[in-house]
C-alpha positions in Angstrom: -2.2 71.7 63.0 0.5 73.6 62.7 1.0 74.7 59.1 4.3 75.8 57.8 4.7 79.1 56.1 4.9 79.3 52.7 8.4 79.6 50.9 9.2 83.1 50.0 11.3 84.1 46.6 14.6 85.7 47.2 13.3 88.9 45.3 10.2 90.6 45.3 8.6 89.2 41.7 4.9 91.2 41.5 2.6 88.3 39.5 -0.4 89.4 37.5 -2.7 88.2 35.3 -0.1 89.0 32.0 2.1 86.8 33.8 -0.2 83.5 33.9 -1.7 84.0 30.5 2.2 84.2 29.2 2.4 80.8 30.9 -0.4 79.4 29.3 0.4 80.9 26.0 4.1 79.3 26.5 2.6 75.8 27.3 -0.2 75.4 24.5 -2.9 76.2 26.9 -4.3 79.6 25.4 -6.5 79.9 22.2 -7.1 82.8 20.1 -10.3 83.7 18.7 -11.1 85.7 15.7 -11.1 89.3 16.1 -14.6 90.6 16.7 -16.6 88.3 18.5 -19.8 89.6 19.9 -19.9 90.5 23.1 -23.6 89.0 23.5 -23.6 85.2 23.7 -21.0 84.6 21.0 -17.9 84.9 23.5 -19.5 82.7 26.4 -20.6 79.9 23.6 -16.9 79.7 22.6 -15.6 80.1 26.0 -18.1 77.5 27.1 -17.0 75.1 24.5 -13.0 75.3 25.3 -13.6 75.3 29.0 -12.2 72.0 29.7 -9.4 72.4 27.6 -7.9 75.7 27.5 -8.0 79.4 28.2 -9.3 81.9 25.1 -8.3 85.7 24.3 -10.7 87.3 22.2 -9.2 90.5 20.6 -11.4 93.1 19.9 -14.5 91.9 21.2 -17.5 93.3 19.8 -15.5 95.6 18.1 -13.8 96.7 21.6 -10.5 98.0 22.0 -10.1 95.8 24.8 -9.4 92.2 24.9 -11.3 89.8 27.0 -9.8 86.4 28.1 -11.9 83.7 30.0 -11.2 80.4 31.0 -8.2 80.6 33.5 -8.6 77.1 35.2 -9.7 74.6 32.7 -8.7 72.2 35.6 -7.7 71.7 38.8 -4.4 70.9 38.0 -4.2 74.6 36.2 -4.7 75.8 39.7 -2.1 74.0 41.4 0.5 75.7 38.2 -0.8 78.8 38.8 0.8 78.6 42.1 3.9 76.9 41.2 2.9 73.8 43.2 1.7 69.8 42.1 -2.1 69.2 42.2 -1.4 67.3 45.7 0.3 70.2 47.4 -2.3 72.5 46.4 -4.6 72.3 49.7 -1.5 72.2 51.9 -0.7 75.1 50.3 -3.6 77.5 50.6 -3.8 75.8 54.5 -0.4 77.3 54.9 -1.1 80.7 53.2 -4.4 81.0 55.4 -2.6 80.6 58.9 0.5 82.6 57.9 -1.2 85.5 55.8 1.6 88.3 54.0 -0.2 91.7 54.9 -0.1 94.4 52.0 2.6 96.6 50.9 1.0 100.4 50.0 2.6 102.0 47.0 2.4 105.4 45.7 2.1 104.9 42.3 0.6 101.7 40.0 0.1 100.3 36.9 -3.8 100.1 37.1 -3.8 103.8 37.6 -2.2 104.8 34.4 -5.2 105.6 32.6 -8.1 107.3 34.2 -12.0 108.1 33.4 -14.0 110.4 35.9 -16.6 110.7 33.3 -17.6 107.0 33.2 -19.7 105.1 30.6 -19.4 101.5 31.7 -20.5 99.5 28.3 -18.2 102.2 26.4 -15.2 102.0 28.3 -15.5 98.2 29.3 -16.0 95.3 26.7 -18.5 93.6 29.4 -20.1 90.3 28.1 -23.2 88.9 28.6 -23.2 85.3 29.0 -26.3 83.0 29.8 -29.3 83.1 27.4 -31.6 84.6 30.1 -29.2 86.6 31.8 -30.9 90.4 32.2 -27.8 91.7 30.2 -23.9 92.7 30.5 -22.2 91.2 33.8 -19.0 91.7 35.2 -18.5 87.9 36.6 -14.7 87.8 37.5 -14.3 91.3 39.4 -13.1 91.1 42.7 -15.0 93.4 45.1 -12.9 95.0 47.7 -14.5 96.7 50.5 -13.5 98.5 53.8 -14.9 97.9 57.4 -16.4 101.4 58.0 -15.3 100.9 61.7 -11.6 99.2 61.5 -10.5 99.9 58.1 -9.7 96.2 57.8 -10.6 95.1 54.0 -12.4 92.2 52.8 -12.4 90.7 49.2 -15.2 88.9 47.5 -16.4 88.1 44.2 -20.2 89.1 43.4 -22.4 89.8 40.4 -22.8 93.2 39.0 -25.1 93.7 36.4 -24.8 96.8 34.7 -27.9 99.0 35.1 -26.7 102.4 33.5 -23.5 104.1 32.5 -22.4 104.7 36.0 -24.7 102.0 37.9 -23.9 98.7 38.8 -26.7 96.0 40.8 -25.1 93.8 43.0 -26.1 90.6 44.4 -25.0 90.6 48.4 -25.5 87.5 49.8 -25.4 87.6 54.0 -21.6 87.4 54.1 -18.9 90.1 55.1 -19.5 92.9 52.5 -22.8 92.5 53.4 -21.8 93.3 57.3 -19.8 96.1 56.3 -22.6 97.6 54.1 -24.9 97.0 57.4 -22.3 99.1 59.3 -22.2 101.6 56.7 -25.7 102.3 56.5 -25.9 102.4 60.4 -23.5 105.3 60.1 -25.8 106.9 57.9 -22.9 106.2 55.0 -22.7 104.7 51.6 -20.0 101.7 51.8 -16.9 102.9 49.4 -15.5 99.7 47.1 -14.1 98.7 44.1 -14.3 96.1 41.5 -10.9 94.6 40.8 -10.9 93.2 37.2 -8.0 90.8 35.5 -5.7 90.1 38.8 -3.3 87.3 39.2 -5.1 83.7 39.7 -3.7 83.8 43.7 -6.0 87.0 44.2 -9.3 85.3 42.9 -8.4 82.0 44.7 -7.8 84.0 48.1 -10.9 86.1 47.5 -13.2 82.6 48.2 -11.3 81.3 51.2 -13.6 80.7 54.3 -12.4 83.4 56.5 -13.2 85.5 59.7 -14.5 88.6 59.6 -11.6 91.4 59.3 -9.2 88.8 58.0 -8.2 90.6 54.8 -7.9 88.0 51.8 -5.2 90.2 50.0 -2.9 89.0 53.0 -3.8 85.4 52.1 -3.3 86.0 48.2 0.4 87.6 49.4 1.2 84.2 51.3 -0.2 82.1 48.1 2.4 84.4 46.3 5.1 84.5 48.4 5.3 87.7 48.6 2.9 91.0 49.7 0.6 92.1 47.3 1.5 95.8 46.1 -1.7 98.0 46.8 -2.6 101.5 45.7 -5.2 103.9 47.2 -8.0 104.6 44.7 -8.6 107.7 43.5 -11.8 108.4 44.5 -12.3 106.8 48.0 -10.1 105.1 50.5 -10.1 101.7 49.3 -6.6 100.3 48.4 -6.6 98.2 45.6 -3.8 95.7 43.7 -1.2 98.0 42.2 -0.7 95.2 39.0 -4.3 94.7 38.2 -5.7 95.5 34.9 -9.0 97.4 35.7 -10.4 99.1 38.6 -13.9 100.4 39.2 -14.2 102.7 42.0 -17.6 103.3 43.6 -19.9 103.2 46.3 -23.1 101.0 47.5 -25.7 103.2 48.0 -27.4 103.6 51.2 -31.1 102.4 51.5 -31.2 102.1 47.4 -32.7 98.9 45.7 -33.1 98.3 42.1 -34.1 95.2 40.0 -31.3 92.9 39.1 -31.6 89.4 37.6 -31.8 86.8 36.1 -28.3 85.8 36.4 -26.9 82.1 35.2 -25.3 80.8 38.7 -23.3 77.8 39.6 -25.8 75.6 40.4 -26.8 75.7 36.8 -29.9 77.6 37.5 -30.8 81.0 37.1 -30.7 83.1 39.9 -34.2 85.1 40.1 -35.1 89.1 39.4 -35.2 90.9 42.7 -34.5 94.5 44.0 -31.0 94.5 45.3 -28.1 96.8 46.5 -26.8 99.2 43.8 -23.3 100.4 43.4 -22.8 104.3 41.9 -19.4 104.2 39.9 -17.4 107.6 40.4 -14.5 106.6 38.4 -12.8 103.7 36.3 -9.1 103.2 36.3 -6.8 100.7 34.0 -3.4 99.8 32.5 -2.5 101.0 29.0 -3.7 98.4 27.0 -5.6 96.5 30.0 -7.1 92.8 29.6 -10.6 92.2 30.9 -11.3 88.9 32.5 -14.8 87.3 32.3 -16.0 84.3 33.9 -18.7 82.4 32.2 -21.8 81.9 35.1 -22.2 78.4 35.9 -19.3 77.4 33.8 -16.2 75.1 34.8 -14.0 78.3 35.9 -16.9 79.5 38.0 -17.0 75.9 39.8 -13.5 75.5 40.3 -12.7 78.8 41.1 -15.0 78.2 44.1 -14.4 75.1 45.2 -10.8 74.9 45.6 -10.4 77.5 48.4 -13.5 76.2 50.3 -12.1 72.5 49.9 -8.6 73.9 51.9 -10.7 76.3 54.3 -12.8 73.1 55.1 -10.0 70.9 55.6 -8.4 73.1 58.0 -11.5 73.6 60.1 -12.2 69.5 60.2 -8.8 69.0 61.2 -8.7 71.1 64.0 -11.4 68.6 65.7 -10.6 65.5 63.7 -7.0 65.4 63.3 -7.2 61.6 61.0 -9.3 63.7 58.2 -7.1 63.1 55.6 -8.8 64.9 52.7 -11.9 66.7 51.6 -13.7 67.4 47.9 -16.1 69.5 46.9 -17.5 67.6 43.8 -18.7 68.9 40.3 -21.7 67.5 40.5 -22.6 69.4 43.6 -21.5 71.7 41.9 -18.8 72.4 43.9 -20.3 73.9 46.7 -23.3 72.0 48.0 -21.8 68.0 48.2 -18.9 67.7 50.1 -16.9 64.2 49.9 -14.7 63.6 53.2 -11.6 61.3 53.3 -10.7 59.7 56.9 -8.3 57.4 58.7 -11.3 55.8 60.8 -10.4 55.3 64.2 -14.1 54.6 65.8 -17.6 54.0 64.8 -19.9 56.8 65.0 -17.0 59.5 64.1 -18.5 60.1 60.7 -21.5 61.3 62.0 -19.5 63.8 64.3 -17.1 64.9 61.3 -20.8 65.3 59.5 -21.8 67.8 62.1 -18.8 69.7 62.3 -18.6 69.6 58.3 -22.2 71.1 58.1 -21.3 74.1 60.8 -18.4 75.0 58.8 -20.2 76.8 55.8 -24.0 76.9 55.4 -23.9 76.0 51.5 -23.1 72.3 52.8 -26.3 70.4 51.8 -24.6 66.5 51.7 -21.5 65.3 53.3 -20.3 61.5 52.6 -17.6 60.4 54.5 -15.4 57.1 53.2 -12.6 55.5 54.1 -9.0 56.6 53.2 -8.9 53.7 50.4 -11.5 55.6 48.6 -10.4 57.8 45.4 -12.6 61.5 46.6 -11.4 62.9 43.1 -13.6 59.9 41.3 -17.5 60.2 41.5 -17.4 56.4 40.8 -15.5 55.7 43.7 -17.4 57.8 46.2 -21.0 56.2 44.2 -19.0 52.5 45.1 -18.2 53.4 48.6 -22.1 54.5 49.1 -22.9 51.2 47.2 -21.0 48.6 49.2 -20.5 50.4 52.7 -23.7 52.5 53.4 -27.2 51.1 54.9 -29.8 53.7 55.0 -31.6 52.9 57.8 -28.0 52.8 60.1 -25.5 55.0 58.1 -28.1 58.3 57.0 -28.5 61.3 59.0 -30.8 63.9 58.1 -31.0 67.6 59.7 -34.2 69.7 59.0 -34.7 73.5 58.9 -31.3 74.8 58.8 -29.6 77.4 56.7 -28.3 76.7 53.1 -27.8 78.4 50.1 -30.3 81.0 48.4 -29.4 79.9 45.2 -30.5 76.5 45.7 -34.0 76.5 44.2 -35.2 73.6 46.3 -35.0 75.6 49.5 -37.7 77.6 51.1 -35.7 81.3 50.8 -32.4 79.7 52.1 -33.8 77.1 54.4 -32.8 73.5 53.6 -31.9 70.0 54.9 -28.7 68.5 55.4 -28.2 65.0 54.6 -25.0 62.9 56.0 -24.1 59.4 54.7 -21.5 57.3 56.6 -20.0 55.3 53.5 -17.1 53.6 55.9 -16.6 49.9 56.8 -17.2 49.2 60.6 -13.8 48.9 62.6 -14.8 45.7 63.8 -15.3 43.9 60.6 -13.6 40.9 59.3 -10.2 41.6 57.5 -11.7 40.4 54.4 -15.1 41.6 54.7 -14.6 45.5 53.2 -11.1 44.5 51.5 -10.8 45.8 48.2 -10.0 43.2 45.4 -7.0 44.0 43.6 -4.7 42.2 40.7 -1.2 41.8 42.0 1.4 43.5 39.6 -1.1 46.0 38.0 0.6 49.5 38.9 4.0 47.5 37.9 2.6 46.9 34.2 4.4 48.5 31.3 2.1 48.3 28.6 4.8 49.7 26.0 6.5 46.4 26.3 3.7 44.3 27.4 1.4 44.8 24.0 2.9 44.5 20.4 3.0 47.4 18.3 1.1 46.3 15.6 -2.0 44.7 16.5 -3.8 44.5 13.2 -0.9 42.2 12.1 -1.0 40.2 14.9 -4.8 39.6 14.3 -4.6 38.7 11.0 -1.7 36.1 12.0 -3.6 34.4 14.6 -7.0 34.5 12.0 -4.6 33.1 9.3 -3.3 30.2 11.7 -6.9 29.4 13.1 -8.0 29.0 9.4 -5.0 26.9 8.8 
């Protein structure tokens, strides 16, 4: 399917975190906490209470000069707003950006390098919160980890949980994805892998980092397409990684060759703790930041965490499925799923048996997918009630259930055997040859045109009192 390239603005404007926060403030979507909220637990508790309502800025958290912001996304519609589109345009916009990336533009000087710390002390120089109750300590949770392929120089952008383990030391969880591939290439060459952790970027960069892209596809170019203008980048001061010039904070360092140290536990997106284990280690060489920077944090397993991971995956899953099945209309990673494991697929069904082929395609698209429900075009896949209704009325387990044993799944799913998982597909579509009324949804004629403002009386209590008085008479 051909995707039209995203429209570009007439003039180059660098979107950054500050621009998004200004927008949220102007539209009544940004709360300001009192000064001095504790970095351990208290900050996360307030952010968690507000996660479906507003973003929140914490001035002087724990007495630190640098403020912290959380809850950049309190809803799917916020994600669309950050890209300047409506919610129904969100996935098409992301697909167009992934299909027509805009390479980055390198600059010599950048706001993110206005202040430089060569003598690194992470917890003194940055306000890193502790989030969930059993987390092993402070974690950087909203950092874009940028690494360069040691052979090709192409960069990868992703988000990893980063435990502060010492003044200049960070424990990092590397799942078997692109950053880990680059790390293995560096190890084969007897080298550490040069990286940077970028904190405080425009939402488009965070979204792009979660795209299911091929190895050596630079997610920063997808971010440029989302913004409609190439992202300005600047070379790190201590290594060859290029970072967004208008970000708030950059941590420059190296993932050390052959070094493993304890990391975890940490509250993850499945709403469980990722266990403690010996994992890779980053040694930090420098910190740079803007004057008066802002530190972005994501509460582990919170709503922002789920939304950020869900939307880009949906877009790339939709693109993958449509390559083979043009009648796939929409997809949704459900919140209960938790925006990773359970996928709903809406189709314009043409043939019986087709839903099972679509399920197999979906399982192959990403190993995290554990359950797929395929529904007809009359089902609203944004509604868990609608999906459950389709399963209840159009699915029979002995006929419409598909189970795949012994497949690779998410290692963060506690029910797996070190990531080995079963996959389940449910065909909740009506048979093509069914009689017209057998699966025809009931509806009340004219419901969608009712104007309640004119149909209902303005003072119901007076009307009830009058009716009761008439009844007594």
